[in-house]
PDB file of N, CA, C and O in Angstrom, chain B, residues numbered from 101:
ATOM      1  N   UNK B 101      -7.919   8.006 -20.668  1.00  0.00           N
ATOM      2  CA  UNK B 101      -6.983   7.074 -20.776  1.00  0.00           C
ATOM      3  C   UNK B 101      -7.486   5.770 -21.525  1.00  0.00           C
ATOM      4  O   UNK B 101      -8.652   5.406 -21.373  1.00  0.00           O
ATOM      5  N   UNK B 102      -6.700   5.143 -22.246  1.00  0.00           N
ATOM      6  CA  UNK B 102      -6.954   3.963 -23.004  1.00  0.00           C
ATOM      7  C   UNK B 102      -7.029   2.638 -21.964  1.00  0.00           C
ATOM      8  O   UNK B 102      -6.644   2.649 -20.794  1.00  0.00           O
ATOM      9  N   UNK B 103      -7.566   1.596 -22.616  1.00  0.00           N
ATOM     10  CA  UNK B 103      -7.728   0.367 -21.851  1.00  0.00           C
ATOM     11  C   UNK B 103      -6.334  -0.098 -21.244  1.00  0.00           C
ATOM     12  O   UNK B 103      -6.213  -0.404 -20.058  1.00  0.00           O
ATOM     13  N   UNK B 104      -5.375  -0.120 -22.093  1.00  0.00           N
ATOM     14  CA  UNK B 104      -4.084  -0.594 -21.771  1.00  0.00           C
ATOM     15  C   UNK B 104      -3.417   0.250 -20.490  1.00  0.00           C
ATOM     16  O   UNK B 104      -2.757  -0.268 -19.589  1.00  0.00           O
ATOM     17  N   UNK B 105      -3.702   1.490 -20.602  1.00  0.00           N
ATOM     18  CA  UNK B 105      -3.241   2.401 -19.488  1.00  0.00           C
ATOM     19  C   UNK B 105      -3.968   2.140 -18.267  1.00  0.00           C
ATOM     20  O   UNK B 105      -3.352   2.015 -17.209  1.00  0.00           O
ATOM     21  N   UNK B 106      -5.291   2.043 -18.325  1.00  0.00           N
ATOM     22  CA  UNK B 106      -6.099   1.711 -17.151  1.00  0.00           C
ATOM     23  C   UNK B 106      -5.650   0.466 -16.538  1.00  0.00           C
ATOM     24  O   UNK B 106      -5.473   0.409 -15.321  1.00  0.00           O
ATOM     25  N   UNK B 107      -5.440  -0.619 -17.367  1.00  0.00           N
ATOM     26  CA  UNK B 107      -5.087  -1.937 -16.956  1.00  0.00           C
ATOM     27  C   UNK B 107      -3.707  -1.730 -16.115  1.00  0.00           C
ATOM     28  O   UNK B 107      -3.596  -2.181 -14.974  1.00  0.00           O
ATOM     29  N   UNK B 108      -2.707  -1.042 -16.743  1.00  0.00           N
ATOM     30  CA  UNK B 108      -1.437  -0.917 -16.047  1.00  0.00           C
ATOM     31  C   UNK B 108      -1.632  -0.209 -14.706  1.00  0.00           C
ATOM     32  O   UNK B 108      -1.007  -0.565 -13.707  1.00  0.00           O
ATOM     33  N   UNK B 109      -2.523   0.817 -14.700  1.00  0.00           N
ATOM     34  CA  UNK B 109      -2.740   1.434 -13.468  1.00  0.00           C
ATOM     35  C   UNK B 109      -3.294   0.640 -12.371  1.00  0.00           C
ATOM     36  O   UNK B 109      -2.944   0.801 -11.202  1.00  0.00           O
ATOM     37  N   UNK B 110      -4.181  -0.238 -12.762  1.00  0.00           N
ATOM     38  CA  UNK B 110      -4.911  -1.124 -11.802  1.00  0.00           C
ATOM     39  C   UNK B 110      -3.915  -2.407 -11.394  1.00  0.00           C
ATOM     40  O   UNK B 110      -4.012  -3.006 -10.324  1.00  0.00           O
ATOM     41  N   UNK B 111      -3.058  -2.682 -12.313  1.00  0.00           N
ATOM     42  CA  UNK B 111      -2.057  -3.700 -12.074  1.00  0.00           C
ATOM     43  C   UNK B 111      -1.085  -3.214 -10.903  1.00  0.00           C
ATOM     44  O   UNK B 111      -0.618  -3.975 -10.056  1.00  0.00           O
ATOM     45  N   UNK B 112      -0.855  -1.893 -10.971  1.00  0.00           N
ATOM     46  CA  UNK B 112       0.056  -1.288  -9.978  1.00  0.00           C
ATOM     47  C   UNK B 112      -0.742  -1.215  -8.627  1.00  0.00           C
ATOM     48  O   UNK B 112      -0.187  -1.497  -7.565  1.00  0.00           O
ATOM     49  N   UNK B 113      -2.084  -0.822  -8.693  1.00  0.00           N
ATOM     50  CA  UNK B 113      -2.917  -0.716  -7.610  1.00  0.00           C
ATOM     51  C   UNK B 113      -3.140  -2.033  -6.878  1.00  0.00           C
ATOM     52  O   UNK B 113      -3.277  -2.097  -5.656  1.00  0.00           O
ATOM     53  N   UNK B 114      -3.168  -3.057  -7.684  1.00  0.00           N
ATOM     54  CA  UNK B 114      -3.351  -4.502  -7.021  1.00  0.00           C
ATOM     55  C   UNK B 114      -2.289  -4.779  -6.154  1.00  0.00           C
ATOM     56  O   UNK B 114      -2.464  -5.545  -5.206  1.00  0.00           O
ATOM     57  N   UNK B 115      -1.082  -4.185  -6.391  1.00  0.00           N
ATOM     58  CA  UNK B 115       0.100  -4.530  -5.419  1.00  0.00           C
ATOM     59  C   UNK B 115      -0.082  -3.845  -4.139  1.00  0.00           C
ATOM     60  O   UNK B 115       0.661  -4.120  -3.196  1.00  0.00           O
ATOM     61  N   UNK B 116      -1.111  -2.883  -4.022  1.00  0.00           N
ATOM     62  CA  UNK B 116      -1.286  -2.240  -2.682  1.00  0.00           C
ATOM     63  C   UNK B 116      -2.479  -2.880  -1.982  1.00  0.00           C
ATOM     64  O   UNK B 116      -2.822  -2.398  -0.902  1.00  0.00           O
ATOM     65  N   UNK B 117      -3.161  -3.943  -2.499  1.00  0.00           N
ATOM     66  CA  UNK B 117      -4.114  -4.580  -1.736  1.00  0.00           C
ATOM     67  C   UNK B 117      -3.649  -5.224  -0.459  1.00  0.00           C
ATOM     68  O   UNK B 117      -2.595  -5.857  -0.405  1.00  0.00           O
ATOM     69  N   UNK B 118      -4.462  -5.050   0.578  1.00  0.00           N
ATOM     70  CA  UNK B 118      -3.952  -5.656   1.911  1.00  0.00           C
ATOM     71  C   UNK B 118      -3.822  -7.190   1.730  1.00  0.00           C
ATOM     72  O   UNK B 118      -4.419  -7.861   0.888  1.00  0.00           O
ATOM     73  N   UNK B 119      -2.971  -7.618   2.629  1.00  0.00           N
ATOM     74  CA  UNK B 119      -2.550  -9.092   2.480  1.00  0.00           C
ATOM     75  C   UNK B 119      -3.544 -10.108   2.950  1.00  0.00           C
ATOM     76  O   UNK B 119      -3.295 -11.313   2.930  1.00  0.00           O
ATOM     77  N   UNK B 120      -4.797  -9.549   3.419  1.00  0.00           N
ATOM     78  CA  UNK B 120      -5.873 -10.505   3.795  1.00  0.00           C
ATOM     79  C   UNK B 120      -6.831 -10.914   2.643  1.00  0.00           C
ATOM     80  O   UNK B 120      -7.959 -11.354   2.864  1.00  0.00           O
ATOM     81  N   UNK B 121      -6.323 -10.746   1.427  1.00  0.00           N
ATOM     82  CA  UNK B 121      -7.260 -11.148   0.276  1.00  0.00           C
ATOM     83  C   UNK B 121      -7.325 -12.632   0.246  1.00  0.00           C
ATOM     84  O   UNK B 121      -6.335 -13.306   0.530  1.00  0.00           O
ATOM     85  N   UNK B 122      -8.511 -13.180  -0.105  1.00  0.00           N
ATOM     86  CA  UNK B 122      -8.650 -14.653  -0.212  1.00  0.00           C
ATOM     87  C   UNK B 122      -7.831 -15.232  -1.312  1.00  0.00           C
ATOM     88  O   UNK B 122      -7.521 -14.548  -2.288  1.00  0.00           O
ATOM     89  N   UNK B 123      -7.461 -16.514  -1.172  1.00  0.00           N
ATOM     90  CA  UNK B 123      -6.734 -17.113  -2.301  1.00  0.00           C
ATOM     91  C   UNK B 123      -7.587 -17.223  -3.514  1.00  0.00           C
ATOM     92  O   UNK B 123      -7.049 -17.215  -4.621  1.00  0.00           O
ATOM     93  N   UNK B 124      -8.914 -17.330  -3.385  1.00  0.00           N
ATOM     94  CA  UNK B 124      -9.799 -17.337  -4.523  1.00  0.00           C
ATOM     95  C   UNK B 124      -9.730 -16.106  -5.318  1.00  0.00           C
ATOM     96  O   UNK B 124      -9.602 -16.153  -6.542  1.00  0.00           O
ATOM     97  N   UNK B 125      -9.820 -14.881  -4.591  1.00  0.00           N
ATOM     98  CA  UNK B 125      -9.644 -13.608  -5.230  1.00  0.00           C
ATOM     99  C   UNK B 125      -8.411 -13.392  -5.936  1.00  0.00           C
ATOM    100  O   UNK B 125      -8.358 -12.913  -7.068  1.00  0.00           O
ATOM    101  N   UNK B 126      -7.323 -13.786  -5.186  1.00  0.00           N
ATOM    102  CA  UNK B 126      -5.970 -13.565  -5.803  1.00  0.00           C
ATOM    103  C   UNK B 126      -5.748 -14.485  -7.069  1.00  0.00           C
ATOM    104  O   UNK B 126      -5.052 -14.121  -8.017  1.00  0.00           O
ATOM    105  N   UNK B 127      -6.342 -15.606  -7.017  1.00  0.00           N
ATOM    106  CA  UNK B 127      -6.192 -16.499  -8.225  1.00  0.00           C
ATOM    107  C   UNK B 127      -7.062 -15.976  -9.393  1.00  0.00           C
ATOM    108  O   UNK B 127      -6.671 -16.057 -10.558  1.00  0.00           O
ATOM    109  N   UNK B 128      -8.274 -15.428  -9.039  1.00  0.00           N
ATOM    110  CA  UNK B 128      -9.019 -14.764 -10.089  1.00  0.00           C
ATOM    111  C   UNK B 128      -8.214 -13.628 -10.796  1.00  0.00           C
ATOM    112  O   UNK B 128      -8.174 -13.555 -12.024  1.00  0.00           O
ATOM    113  N   UNK B 129      -7.566 -12.732  -9.966  1.00  0.00           N
ATOM    114  CA  UNK B 129      -6.831 -11.673 -10.647  1.00  0.00           C
ATOM    115  C   UNK B 129      -5.550 -12.127 -11.326  1.00  0.00           C
ATOM    116  O   UNK B 129      -5.111 -11.576 -12.336  1.00  0.00           O
ATOM    117  N   UNK B 130      -4.945 -13.207 -10.693  1.00  0.00           N
ATOM    118  CA  UNK B 130      -3.797 -13.825 -11.457  1.00  0.00           C
ATOM    119  C   UNK B 130      -4.164 -14.365 -12.794  1.00  0.00           C
ATOM    120  O   UNK B 130      -3.494 -14.095 -13.790  1.00  0.00           O
ATOM    121  N   UNK B 131      -5.250 -15.147 -12.832  1.00  0.00           N
ATOM    122  CA  UNK B 131      -5.709 -15.667 -14.167  1.00  0.00           C
ATOM    123  C   UNK B 131      -6.009 -14.608 -15.276  1.00  0.00           C
ATOM    124  O   UNK B 131      -5.628 -14.701 -16.442  1.00  0.00           O
ATOM    125  N   UNK B 132      -6.749 -13.583 -14.744  1.00  0.00           N
ATOM    126  CA  UNK B 132      -7.083 -12.499 -15.615  1.00  0.00           C
ATOM    127  C   UNK B 132      -5.846 -11.691 -16.128  1.00  0.00           C
ATOM    128  O   UNK B 132      -5.791 -11.212 -17.261  1.00  0.00           O
ATOM    129  N   UNK B 133      -4.882 -11.589 -15.209  1.00  0.00           N
ATOM    130  CA  UNK B 133      -3.677 -10.783 -15.560  1.00  0.00           C
ATOM    131  C   UNK B 133      -2.917 -11.561 -16.611  1.00  0.00           C
ATOM    132  O   UNK B 133      -2.435 -10.992 -17.590  1.00  0.00           O
ATOM    133  N   UNK B 134      -2.812 -12.839 -16.411  1.00  0.00           N
ATOM    134  CA  UNK B 134      -2.034 -13.718 -17.273  1.00  0.00           C
ATOM    135  C   UNK B 134      -2.709 -13.703 -18.756  1.00  0.00           C
ATOM    136  O   UNK B 134      -2.041 -13.531 -19.776  1.00  0.00           O
ATOM    137  N   UNK B 135      -4.018 -13.892 -18.747  1.00  0.00           N
ATOM    138  CA  UNK B 135      -4.789 -13.960 -19.926  1.00  0.00           C
ATOM    139  C   UNK B 135      -4.674 -12.561 -20.698  1.00  0.00           C
ATOM    140  O   UNK B 135      -4.590 -12.518 -21.926  1.00  0.00           O
ATOM    141  N   UNK B 136      -4.676 -11.508 -19.949  1.00  0.00           N
ATOM    142  CA  UNK B 136      -4.518 -10.082 -20.654  1.00  0.00           C
ATOM    143  C   UNK B 136      -3.143  -9.946 -21.129  1.00  0.00           C
ATOM    144  O   UNK B 136      -2.968  -9.391 -22.213  1.00  0.00           O
ATOM    145  N   UNK B 137      -2.052 -10.420 -20.399  1.00  0.00           N
ATOM    146  CA  UNK B 137      -0.750 -10.093 -20.868  1.00  0.00           C
ATOM    147  C   UNK B 137      -0.016 -11.068 -21.714  1.00  0.00           C
ATOM    148  O   UNK B 137       0.925 -10.748 -22.440  1.00  0.00           O
ATOM    149  N   UNK B 138      -0.526 -12.373 -21.581  1.00  0.00           N
ATOM    150  CA  UNK B 138       0.161 -13.501 -22.243  1.00  0.00           C
ATOM    151  C   UNK B 138      -0.809 -13.984 -23.408  1.00  0.00           C
ATOM    152  O   UNK B 138      -0.428 -14.169 -24.564  1.00  0.00           O
ATOM    153  N   UNK B 139      -2.092 -14.161 -22.961  1.00  0.00           N
ATOM    154  CA  UNK B 139      -3.009 -14.763 -23.934  1.00  0.00           C
ATOM    155  C   UNK B 139      -3.274 -16.275 -23.182  1.00  0.00           C
ATOM    156  O   UNK B 139      -3.101 -16.560 -21.997  1.00  0.00           O
ATOM    157  N   UNK B 140      -3.727 -17.087 -24.232  1.00  0.00           N
ATOM    158  CA  UNK B 140      -4.141 -18.493 -23.824  1.00  0.00           C
ATOM    159  C   UNK B 140      -2.989 -19.224 -23.097  1.00  0.00           C
ATOM    160  O   UNK B 140      -1.822 -18.948 -23.375  1.00  0.00           O
ATOM    161  N   UNK B 141      -3.304 -20.154 -22.167  1.00  0.00           N
ATOM    162  CA  UNK B 141      -2.215 -20.994 -21.545  1.00  0.00           C
ATOM    163  C   UNK B 141      -1.360 -21.570 -22.517  1.00  0.00           C
ATOM    164  O   UNK B 141      -1.787 -22.199 -23.484  1.00  0.00           O
ATOM    165  N   UNK B 142       0.054 -21.334 -22.239  1.00  0.00           N
ATOM    166  CA  UNK B 142       1.063 -21.864 -23.131  1.00  0.00           C
ATOM    167  C   UNK B 142       2.113 -22.777 -22.573  1.00  0.00           C
ATOM    168  O   UNK B 142       3.183 -22.994 -23.141  1.00  0.00           O
ATOM    169  N   UNK B 143       1.711 -23.349 -21.320  1.00  0.00           N
ATOM    170  CA  UNK B 143       2.554 -24.268 -20.584  1.00  0.00           C
ATOM    171  C   UNK B 143       1.779 -25.402 -20.254  1.00  0.00           C
ATOM    172  O   UNK B 143       0.548 -25.395 -20.274  1.00  0.00           O
ATOM    173  N   UNK B 144       2.543 -26.472 -19.919  1.00  0.00           N
ATOM    174  CA  UNK B 144       1.871 -27.741 -19.378  1.00  0.00           C
ATOM    175  C   UNK B 144       1.347 -27.566 -17.937  1.00  0.00           C
ATOM    176  O   UNK B 144       1.932 -26.795 -17.177  1.00  0.00           O
ATOM    177  N   UNK B 145       0.317 -28.225 -17.559  1.00  0.00           N
ATOM    178  CA  UNK B 145      -0.114 -28.118 -16.222  1.00  0.00           C
ATOM    179  C   UNK B 145       0.811 -28.607 -15.209  1.00  0.00           C
ATOM    180  O   UNK B 145       1.287 -29.732 -15.364  1.00  0.00           O
ATOM    181  N   UNK B 146       1.132 -27.898 -14.174  1.00  0.00           N
ATOM    182  CA  UNK B 146       2.184 -28.464 -13.119  1.00  0.00           C
ATOM    183  C   UNK B 146       1.596 -29.831 -12.427  1.00  0.00           C
ATOM    184  O   UNK B 146       0.404 -30.134 -12.378  1.00  0.00           O
ATOM    185  N   UNK B 147       2.591 -30.519 -11.953  1.00  0.00           N
ATOM    186  CA  UNK B 147       2.314 -31.837 -11.356  1.00  0.00           C
ATOM    187  C   UNK B 147       1.411 -31.623 -10.125  1.00  0.00           C
ATOM    188  O   UNK B 147       1.191 -30.501  -9.669  1.00  0.00           O
ATOM    189  N   UNK B 148       0.939 -32.672  -9.651  1.00  0.00           N
ATOM    190  CA  UNK B 148      -0.060 -32.617  -8.539  1.00  0.00           C
ATOM    191  C   UNK B 148       0.631 -32.275  -7.127  1.00  0.00           C
ATOM    192  O   UNK B 148      -0.047 -31.800  -6.216  1.00  0.00           O
ATOM    193  N   UNK B 149       1.959 -32.524  -6.983  1.00  0.00           N
ATOM    194  CA  UNK B 149       2.662 -32.077  -5.849  1.00  0.00           C
ATOM    195  C   UNK B 149       3.032 -30.612  -5.838  1.00  0.00           C
ATOM    196  O   UNK B 149       3.410 -30.087  -4.791  1.00  0.00           O
ATOM    197  N   UNK B 150       2.940 -29.960  -6.924  1.00  0.00           N
ATOM    198  CA  UNK B 150       3.147 -28.453  -6.929  1.00  0.00           C
ATOM    199  C   UNK B 150       1.733 -27.795  -6.842  1.00  0.00           C
ATOM    200  O   UNK B 150       1.168 -27.295  -7.815  1.00  0.00           O
ATOM    201  N   UNK B 151       1.254 -27.841  -5.667  1.00  0.00           N
ATOM    202  CA  UNK B 151      -0.192 -27.248  -5.554  1.00  0.00           C
ATOM    203  C   UNK B 151      -0.400 -25.723  -5.875  1.00  0.00           C
ATOM    204  O   UNK B 151      -1.409 -25.310  -6.447  1.00  0.00           O
ATOM    205  N   UNK B 152       0.639 -24.918  -5.461  1.00  0.00           N
ATOM    206  CA  UNK B 152       0.417 -23.488  -5.690  1.00  0.00           C
ATOM    207  C   UNK B 152       0.432 -23.253  -7.148  1.00  0.00           C
ATOM    208  O   UNK B 152      -0.512 -22.631  -7.635  1.00  0.00           O
ATOM    209  N   UNK B 153       1.480 -23.716  -7.973  1.00  0.00           N
ATOM    210  CA  UNK B 153       1.534 -23.326  -9.346  1.00  0.00           C
ATOM    211  C   UNK B 153       0.432 -24.093 -10.131  1.00  0.00           C
ATOM    212  O   UNK B 153       0.055 -23.614 -11.201  1.00  0.00           O
ATOM    213  N   UNK B 154      -0.085 -25.202  -9.690  1.00  0.00           N
ATOM    214  CA  UNK B 154      -1.186 -25.856 -10.265  1.00  0.00           C
ATOM    215  C   UNK B 154      -2.500 -25.053 -10.130  1.00  0.00           C
ATOM    216  O   UNK B 154      -3.324 -24.958 -11.040  1.00  0.00           O
ATOM    217  N   UNK B 155      -2.623 -24.467  -8.873  1.00  0.00           N
ATOM    218  CA  UNK B 155      -3.862 -23.608  -8.715  1.00  0.00           C
ATOM    219  C   UNK B 155      -3.784 -22.341  -9.577  1.00  0.00           C
ATOM    220  O   UNK B 155      -4.798 -21.885 -10.105  1.00  0.00           O
ATOM    221  N   UNK B 156      -2.590 -21.781  -9.715  1.00  0.00           N
ATOM    222  CA  UNK B 156      -2.445 -20.648 -10.514  1.00  0.00           C
ATOM    223  C   UNK B 156      -2.708 -21.040 -12.068  1.00  0.00           C
ATOM    224  O   UNK B 156      -3.401 -20.299 -12.765  1.00  0.00           O
ATOM    225  N   UNK B 157      -2.189 -22.112 -12.538  1.00  0.00           N
ATOM    226  CA  UNK B 157      -2.431 -22.599 -13.926  1.00  0.00           C
ATOM    227  C   UNK B 157      -3.934 -22.806 -14.020  1.00  0.00           C
ATOM    228  O   UNK B 157      -4.527 -22.340 -14.994  1.00  0.00           O
ATOM    229  N   UNK B 158      -4.543 -23.423 -13.146  1.00  0.00           N
ATOM    230  CA  UNK B 158      -5.979 -23.663 -13.367  1.00  0.00           C
ATOM    231  C   UNK B 158      -6.826 -22.368 -13.451  1.00  0.00           C
ATOM    232  O   UNK B 158      -7.798 -22.250 -14.197  1.00  0.00           O
ATOM    233  N   UNK B 159      -6.348 -21.374 -12.583  1.00  0.00           N
ATOM    234  CA  UNK B 159      -7.075 -20.013 -12.634  1.00  0.00           C
ATOM    235  C   UNK B 159      -6.904 -19.325 -13.959  1.00  0.00           C
ATOM    236  O   UNK B 159      -7.832 -18.702 -14.473  1.00  0.00           O
ATOM    237  N   UNK B 160      -5.732 -19.437 -14.506  1.00  0.00           N
ATOM    238  CA  UNK B 160      -5.364 -18.897 -15.841  1.00  0.00           C
ATOM    239  C   UNK B 160      -6.177 -19.758 -16.992  1.00  0.00           C
ATOM    240  O   UNK B 160      -6.679 -19.199 -17.967  1.00  0.00           O
ATOM    241  N   UNK B 161      -6.242 -21.062 -16.788  1.00  0.00           N
ATOM    242  CA  UNK B 161      -6.910 -21.924 -17.856  1.00  0.00           C
ATOM    243  C   UNK B 161      -8.476 -21.619 -17.825  1.00  0.00           C
ATOM    244  O   UNK B 161      -9.161 -21.678 -18.847  1.00  0.00           O
ATOM    245  N   UNK B 162      -8.974 -21.297 -16.603  1.00  0.00           N
ATOM    246  CA  UNK B 162     -10.475 -20.993 -16.402  1.00  0.00           C
ATOM    247  C   UNK B 162     -10.893 -19.748 -17.284  1.00  0.00           C
ATOM    248  O   UNK B 162     -12.071 -19.648 -17.628  1.00  0.00           O
ATOM    249  N   UNK B 163      -9.966 -18.797 -17.659  1.00  0.00           N
ATOM    250  CA  UNK B 163     -10.380 -17.629 -18.407  1.00  0.00           C
ATOM    251  C   UNK B 163      -9.846 -17.648 -19.752  1.00  0.00           C
ATOM    252  O   UNK B 163      -9.763 -16.620 -20.425  1.00  0.00           O
ATOM    253  N   UNK B 164      -9.463 -18.852 -20.188  1.00  0.00           N
ATOM    254  CA  UNK B 164      -8.735 -19.030 -21.531  1.00  0.00           C
ATOM    255  C   UNK B 164      -9.479 -18.491 -22.704  1.00  0.00           C
ATOM    256  O   UNK B 164      -8.859 -18.010 -23.652  1.00  0.00           O
ATOM    257  N   UNK B 165     -10.887 -18.554 -22.683  1.00  0.00           N
ATOM    258  CA  UNK B 165     -11.654 -18.118 -23.754  1.00  0.00           C
ATOM    259  C   UNK B 165     -11.811 -16.670 -23.992  1.00  0.00           C
ATOM    260  O   UNK B 165     -12.332 -16.216 -25.011  1.00  0.00           O
ATOM    261  N   UNK B 166     -11.303 -15.894 -22.937  1.00  0.00           N
ATOM    262  CA  UNK B 166     -11.585 -14.347 -23.019  1.00  0.00           C
ATOM    263  C   UNK B 166     -10.476 -13.709 -23.942  1.00  0.00           C
ATOM    264  O   UNK B 166      -9.327 -14.148 -23.994  1.00  0.00           O
ATOM    265  N   UNK B 167     -10.893 -12.732 -24.598  1.00  0.00           N
ATOM    266  CA  UNK B 167      -9.988 -11.917 -25.295  1.00  0.00           C
ATOM    267  C   UNK B 167      -9.027 -11.203 -24.403  1.00  0.00           C
ATOM    268  O   UNK B 167      -9.252 -11.180 -23.193  1.00  0.00           O
ATOM    269  N   UNK B 168      -8.009 -10.637 -24.887  1.00  0.00           N
ATOM    270  CA  UNK B 168      -7.118  -9.877 -24.044  1.00  0.00           C
ATOM    271  C   UNK B 168      -7.679  -8.632 -23.563  1.00  0.00           C
ATOM    272  O   UNK B 168      -7.308  -8.169 -22.484  1.00  0.00           O
ATOM    273  N   UNK B 169      -8.647  -7.987 -24.366  1.00  0.00           N
ATOM    274  CA  UNK B 169      -9.498  -6.795 -23.862  1.00  0.00           C
ATOM    275  C   UNK B 169     -10.496  -7.238 -22.864  1.00  0.00           C
ATOM    276  O   UNK B 169     -10.636  -6.538 -21.861  1.00  0.00           O
ATOM    277  N   UNK B 170     -11.199  -8.294 -23.003  1.00  0.00           N
ATOM    278  CA  UNK B 170     -12.099  -8.720 -22.072  1.00  0.00           C
ATOM    279  C   UNK B 170     -11.351  -9.053 -20.661  1.00  0.00           C
ATOM    280  O   UNK B 170     -11.807  -8.718 -19.568  1.00  0.00           O
ATOM    281  N   UNK B 171     -10.351  -9.637 -20.821  1.00  0.00           N
ATOM    282  CA  UNK B 171      -9.507  -9.972 -19.639  1.00  0.00           C
ATOM    283  C   UNK B 171      -9.047  -8.685 -18.956  1.00  0.00           C
ATOM    284  O   UNK B 171      -9.067  -8.615 -17.727  1.00  0.00           O
ATOM    285  N   UNK B 172      -8.663  -7.736 -19.659  1.00  0.00           N
ATOM    286  CA  UNK B 172      -8.138  -6.499 -18.920  1.00  0.00           C
ATOM    287  C   UNK B 172      -9.383  -5.840 -18.378  1.00  0.00           C
ATOM    288  O   UNK B 172      -9.323  -5.379 -17.238  1.00  0.00           O
ATOM    289  N   UNK B 173     -10.453  -5.747 -19.034  1.00  0.00           N
ATOM    290  CA  UNK B 173     -11.772  -5.209 -18.389  1.00  0.00           C
ATOM    291  C   UNK B 173     -12.175  -5.834 -17.132  1.00  0.00           C
ATOM    292  O   UNK B 173     -12.485  -5.206 -16.120  1.00  0.00           O
ATOM    293  N   UNK B 174     -12.150  -7.261 -17.265  1.00  0.00           N
ATOM    294  CA  UNK B 174     -12.545  -8.072 -16.049  1.00  0.00           C
ATOM    295  C   UNK B 174     -11.598  -7.791 -14.855  1.00  0.00           C
ATOM    296  O   UNK B 174     -12.021  -7.645 -13.708  1.00  0.00           O
ATOM    297  N   UNK B 175     -10.246  -7.724 -15.210  1.00  0.00           N
ATOM    298  CA  UNK B 175      -9.233  -7.479 -14.150  1.00  0.00           C
ATOM    299  C   UNK B 175      -9.457  -6.103 -13.436  1.00  0.00           C
ATOM    300  O   UNK B 175      -9.465  -6.002 -12.209  1.00  0.00           O
ATOM    301  N   UNK B 176      -9.628  -5.109 -14.247  1.00  0.00           N
ATOM    302  CA  UNK B 176      -9.914  -3.852 -13.738  1.00  0.00           C
ATOM    303  C   UNK B 176     -11.113  -3.817 -12.792  1.00  0.00           C
ATOM    304  O   UNK B 176     -11.076  -3.279 -11.686  1.00  0.00           O
ATOM    305  N   UNK B 177     -12.092  -4.381 -13.269  1.00  0.00           N
ATOM    306  CA  UNK B 177     -13.342  -4.477 -12.393  1.00  0.00           C
ATOM    307  C   UNK B 177     -13.135  -5.190 -11.095  1.00  0.00           C
ATOM    308  O   UNK B 177     -13.512  -4.745 -10.011  1.00  0.00           O
ATOM    309  N   UNK B 178     -12.480  -6.384 -11.283  1.00  0.00           N
ATOM    310  CA  UNK B 178     -12.144  -7.101  -9.896  1.00  0.00           C
ATOM    311  C   UNK B 178     -11.279  -6.446  -8.961  1.00  0.00           C
ATOM    312  O   UNK B 178     -11.481  -6.482  -7.748  1.00  0.00           O
ATOM    313  N   UNK B 179     -10.242  -5.800  -9.543  1.00  0.00           N
ATOM    314  CA  UNK B 179      -9.349  -5.007  -8.540  1.00  0.00           C
ATOM    315  C   UNK B 179     -10.055  -3.868  -7.989  1.00  0.00           C
ATOM    316  O   UNK B 179      -9.814  -3.552  -6.824  1.00  0.00           O
ATOM    317  N   UNK B 180     -10.915  -3.194  -8.688  1.00  0.00           N
ATOM    318  CA  UNK B 180     -11.778  -2.115  -8.183  1.00  0.00           C
ATOM    319  C   UNK B 180     -12.573  -2.647  -7.012  1.00  0.00           C
ATOM    320  O   UNK B 180     -12.589  -2.072  -5.923  1.00  0.00           O
ATOM    321  N   UNK B 181     -13.233  -3.762  -7.269  1.00  0.00           N
ATOM    322  CA  UNK B 181     -14.047  -4.421  -6.167  1.00  0.00           C
ATOM    323  C   UNK B 181     -13.241  -4.728  -4.972  1.00  0.00           C
ATOM    324  O   UNK B 181     -13.738  -4.556  -3.859  1.00  0.00           O
ATOM    325  N   UNK B 182     -12.067  -5.157  -5.105  1.00  0.00           N
ATOM    326  CA  UNK B 182     -11.240  -5.609  -3.957  1.00  0.00           C
ATOM    327  C   UNK B 182     -10.819  -4.297  -3.195  1.00  0.00           C
ATOM    328  O   UNK B 182     -10.903  -4.233  -1.969  1.00  0.00           O
ATOM    329  N   UNK B 183     -10.370  -3.269  -3.955  1.00  0.00           N
ATOM    330  CA  UNK B 183      -9.913  -2.073  -3.359  1.00  0.00           C
ATOM    331  C   UNK B 183     -11.072  -1.368  -2.493  1.00  0.00           C
ATOM    332  O   UNK B 183     -10.860  -0.860  -1.392  1.00  0.00           O
ATOM    333  N   UNK B 184     -12.286  -1.403  -3.112  1.00  0.00           N
ATOM    334  CA  UNK B 184     -13.431  -0.799  -2.375  1.00  0.00           C
ATOM    335  C   UNK B 184     -13.737  -1.642  -1.165  1.00  0.00           C
ATOM    336  O   UNK B 184     -13.968  -1.092  -0.088  1.00  0.00           O
ATOM    337  N   UNK B 185     -13.748  -2.871  -1.285  1.00  0.00           N
ATOM    338  CA  UNK B 185     -13.999  -3.793  -0.070  1.00  0.00           C
ATOM    339  C   UNK B 185     -12.926  -3.653   1.052  1.00  0.00           C
ATOM    340  O   UNK B 185     -13.144  -3.971   2.221  1.00  0.00           O
ATOM    341  N   UNK B 186     -11.751  -3.149   0.593  1.00  0.00           N
ATOM    342  CA  UNK B 186     -10.711  -3.022   1.660  1.00  0.00           C
ATOM    343  C   UNK B 186     -10.720  -1.549   2.103  1.00  0.00           C
ATOM    344  O   UNK B 186      -9.909  -1.153   2.940  1.00  0.00           O
ATOM    345  N   UNK B 187     -11.608  -0.758   1.562  1.00  0.00           N
ATOM    346  CA  UNK B 187     -11.701   0.650   2.049  1.00  0.00           C
ATOM    347  C   UNK B 187     -10.603   1.558   1.422  1.00  0.00           C
ATOM    348  O   UNK B 187     -10.278   2.617   1.957  1.00  0.00           O
ATOM    349  N   UNK B 188     -10.075   1.131   0.333  1.00  0.00           N
ATOM    350  CA  UNK B 188      -9.081   1.921  -0.278  1.00  0.00           C
ATOM    351  C   UNK B 188      -9.733   2.640  -1.564  1.00  0.00           C
ATOM    352  O   UNK B 188     -10.740   2.175  -2.098  1.00  0.00           O
ATOM    353  N   UNK B 189      -9.114   3.763  -2.009  1.00  0.00           N
ATOM    354  CA  UNK B 189      -9.639   4.396  -3.198  1.00  0.00           C
ATOM    355  C   UNK B 189      -9.421   3.533  -4.355  1.00  0.00           C
ATOM    356  O   UNK B 189      -8.351   2.952  -4.530  1.00  0.00           O
ATOM    357  N   UNK B 190     -10.488   3.433  -5.205  1.00  0.00           N
ATOM    358  CA  UNK B 190     -10.352   2.671  -6.503  1.00  0.00           C
ATOM    359  C   UNK B 190     -10.124   3.784  -7.512  1.00  0.00           C
ATOM    360  O   UNK B 190      -9.969   3.515  -8.703  1.00  0.00           O
TER     361      UNK B 190
END
């Protein structure tokens, strides 16, 4: 399988992660997913009263320098780690 197919497979597997994931881990995979699928941040940073969207925007901005391929690889690696930590097949 190619990188894009692997990425799509792990994007589907990420939805099966248990609900007890830390916010930090969820933000990491969110940022990598957005960088892999959209590219660099293309929206204004949400206001300070919108804490959830602001955290998601910050997570995306944190990986802005990665290429789409790098972001896909890092996303796959992170989802594999989370699946293994949860005792699920990676």
